[in-house]
C-alpha positions as CSV (number, residue, x, y, z in Angstrom):
1,M,24.9,-21.2,9.2
2,K,25.1,-20.5,5.5
3,I,23.4,-17.4,4.2
4,I,22.5,-17.2,0.5
5,I,21.9,-13.9,-1.1
6,T,21.1,-12.9,-4.6
7,E,23.4,-10.8,-6.8
8,S,21.1,-7.7,-6.5
9,Q,21.1,-8.1,-2.7
10,L,24.9,-8.3,-2.7
11,K,25.1,-5.1,-4.8
12,I,22.8,-3.3,-2.3
13,L,24.9,-4.5,0.6
14,T,28.2,-3.5,-1.0
15,E,27.4,-0.4,-2.9
16,G,24.3,1.0,-1.2
17,L,21.1,2.2,-2.8
18,D,21.1,4.8,-5.6
19,F,17.8,6.6,-5.7
20,T,18.2,7.7,-9.3
21,E,18.7,4.1,-10.4
22,I,15.7,2.9,-8.3
23,Y,13.5,5.6,-9.8
24,K,14.5,4.8,-13.4
25,K,13.9,1.1,-13.0
26,N,10.7,1.3,-11.0
27,Y,8.8,4.4,-12.3
28,N,7.0,2.8,-15.2
29,P,5.7,-0.3,-13.5
30,I,4.8,1.7,-10.3
31,F,3.1,4.4,-12.4
32,S,1.1,1.9,-14.6
33,Q,0.3,-0.8,-12.0
34,V,-0.2,1.2,-8.8
35,C,-0.7,4.9,-9.5
36,M,-3.0,4.6,-12.5
37,K,-5.1,2.0,-10.6
38,Y,-5.7,4.3,-7.7
39,A,-6.1,7.4,-9.9
40,K,-8.7,5.4,-11.9
41,G,-7.2,6.4,-15.2
42,D,-6.6,10.1,-14.4
43,I,-3.0,10.6,-15.7
44,D,-2.4,13.9,-13.8
45,L,-3.5,12.4,-10.5
46,A,-1.4,9.3,-11.2
47,K,1.6,11.5,-11.8
48,E,0.9,13.3,-8.5
49,F,0.6,10.0,-6.7
50,C,3.9,8.8,-8.2
51,Q,5.7,12.0,-7.2
52,I,4.4,11.9,-3.6
53,G,5.2,8.2,-3.4
54,F,8.7,8.4,-4.8
55,L,9.5,11.4,-2.4
56,K,8.6,9.0,0.4
57,V,10.8,6.3,-1.1
58,H,13.7,8.7,-1.3
59,K,13.1,9.9,2.3
60,N,13.0,6.3,3.6
61,L,15.5,4.6,1.4
62,D,17.8,3.9,4.4
63,K,14.9,1.9,5.9
64,Y,15.0,-0.8,3.2
65,S,16.2,-3.9,4.9
66,G,17.3,-5.8,1.8
67,Q,14.8,-8.5,2.4
68,G,12.4,-9.2,-0.4
69,S,12.4,-7.4,-3.7
70,L,13.3,-3.8,-3.9
71,Q,10.4,-3.2,-6.3
72,G,8.0,-4.8,-3.9
73,W,9.2,-2.5,-1.1
74,V,8.9,0.6,-3.4
75,R,5.4,-0.6,-4.4
76,R,4.4,-0.9,-0.8
77,V,5.8,2.5,0.2
78,V,4.0,4.2,-2.8
79,T,0.7,2.4,-2.1
80,N,0.8,3.4,1.6
81,E,1.5,7.0,0.7
82,I,-1.5,7.0,-1.8
83,I,-3.7,5.6,1.0
84,N,-2.5,8.3,3.3
85,E,-3.4,10.9,0.6
86,F,-6.9,9.4,0.4
87,R,-7.2,9.6,4.2
88,K,-6.1,13.3,4.2
89,K,-8.7,14.1,1.4
90,Q,-11.4,12.3,3.4
91,L,-10.6,14.4,6.4
92,D,-10.5,17.6,4.4
93,T,-13.7,17.2,2.3
94,T,-17.3,16.5,3.1
95,T,-18.8,16.8,-0.4
96,D,-17.7,13.4,-1.7
97,L,-19.8,11.4,0.8
98,D,-22.1,8.9,-1.0
99,I,-23.8,6.6,1.4
100,S,-25.9,4.8,-1.1
101,K,-23.6,1.8,-1.1
102,M,-23.8,1.5,2.7
103,D,-27.3,0.2,2.8
104,V,-28.4,3.0,5.2
105,G,-30.9,4.8,3.1
106,V,-31.8,6.4,-0.2
107,E,-29.5,8.3,-2.5
108,P,-28.3,11.5,-0.8
109,T,-29.1,14.9,-2.1
110,E,-27.0,18.0,-1.9
111,T,-28.7,19.1,1.3
112,D,-29.8,16.0,3.2
113,F,-29.6,12.2,3.5
114,M,-32.2,9.5,4.1
115,G,-35.1,11.7,3.0
116,G,-34.2,14.7,5.1
117,R,-33.9,12.7,8.3
118,I,-30.1,13.0,8.5
119,T,-27.9,16.0,7.7
120,K,-24.4,15.9,6.2
121,E,-23.0,17.0,9.6
122,Q,-24.8,14.1,11.4
123,L,-23.4,11.6,8.8
124,R,-19.9,13.1,9.0
125,K,-20.0,12.8,12.8
126,A,-21.3,9.3,12.7
127,V,-18.4,8.2,10.3
128,D,-15.8,10.2,12.3
129,G,-17.1,8.5,15.5
130,L,-16.3,5.0,14.2
131,A,-13.3,3.2,15.6
132,E,-10.2,4.0,13.6
133,G,-10.0,0.4,12.1
134,Y,-13.6,0.4,11.1
135,K,-13.3,3.9,9.6
136,T,-10.2,3.0,7.6
137,I,-11.8,-0.1,6.1
138,L,-15.0,1.7,5.4
139,M,-13.2,4.5,3.6
140,L,-11.0,2.3,1.6
141,Y,-13.8,0.0,0.5
142,Y,-16.5,2.6,-0.3
143,F,-14.6,5.7,-1.1
144,G,-11.3,4.3,-2.3
145,N,-13.2,1.6,-4.3
146,L,-10.7,-1.1,-3.2
147,K,-11.7,-4.8,-2.9
148,H,-11.0,-6.8,0.3
149,N,-7.9,-8.4,-1.2
150,E,-6.5,-5.0,-2.1
151,I,-7.3,-3.6,1.3
152,A,-5.7,-6.6,3.0
153,E,-2.5,-6.1,0.9
154,V,-2.3,-2.4,1.6
155,L,-2.9,-2.7,5.4
156,G,-1.1,-6.0,5.8
157,I,-4.1,-7.9,7.1
158,D,-6.1,-10.9,6.1
159,P,-9.0,-10.4,3.6
160,G,-11.3,-12.0,6.1
161,T,-10.3,-9.4,8.7
162,S,-11.2,-6.7,6.1
163,R,-14.6,-8.2,5.5
164,S,-15.3,-8.6,9.2
165,Q,-14.2,-5.0,10.0
166,L,-16.4,-3.7,7.2
167,S,-19.4,-5.6,8.5
168,K,-18.9,-4.3,12.0
169,A,-18.4,-0.8,10.7
170,K,-21.7,-0.9,8.9
171,I,-23.5,-2.2,11.9
172,S,-21.9,0.4,14.1
173,L,-22.8,3.2,11.6
174,R,-26.4,2.0,11.4
175,N,-26.7,2.0,15.2
176,V,-25.4,5.6,15.4
177,L,-27.6,6.8,12.6
178,A,-30.7,5.1,14.1
179,K,-30.9,7.8,16.8
180,Y,-31.6,10.4,14.0
181,L,-34.5,8.4,12.5
């Protein structure tokens, strides 16, 4: 069997990976194409995302298999780390909930949802009670403002699966919230 490798793959195999070189070559494209996208133009937040992401790249550099492009691997690691940050923030905060996009009621006020029929605590419990897959898709779509193709890329699933999971999550959420109406 004949194995064909590229010059860059040969360099990786023979010399190993140098984080400083990887950082220098990949910082600008990752910052502009990944971090700024998720930070929605907030430069400080994008810099924070890059820092967190590249720390994860440095920590997991030995896990790069050499298959595929190195920049693609770096992009995936940074993107996954940003998604993890979104998940942490969603677990830590309750003030960012906006259910108006979920077709479950009227625009929420500071103190109540759906015209006073549902409290923030009830909504939080309903979302937290969703299956993990449903909750992840729901959070990424509504609170991370990602499209189904982007969610599919981040999670390594088919865009149709993302659509299906979101639909099922909304149905499940409606059913849980119905007991409060």
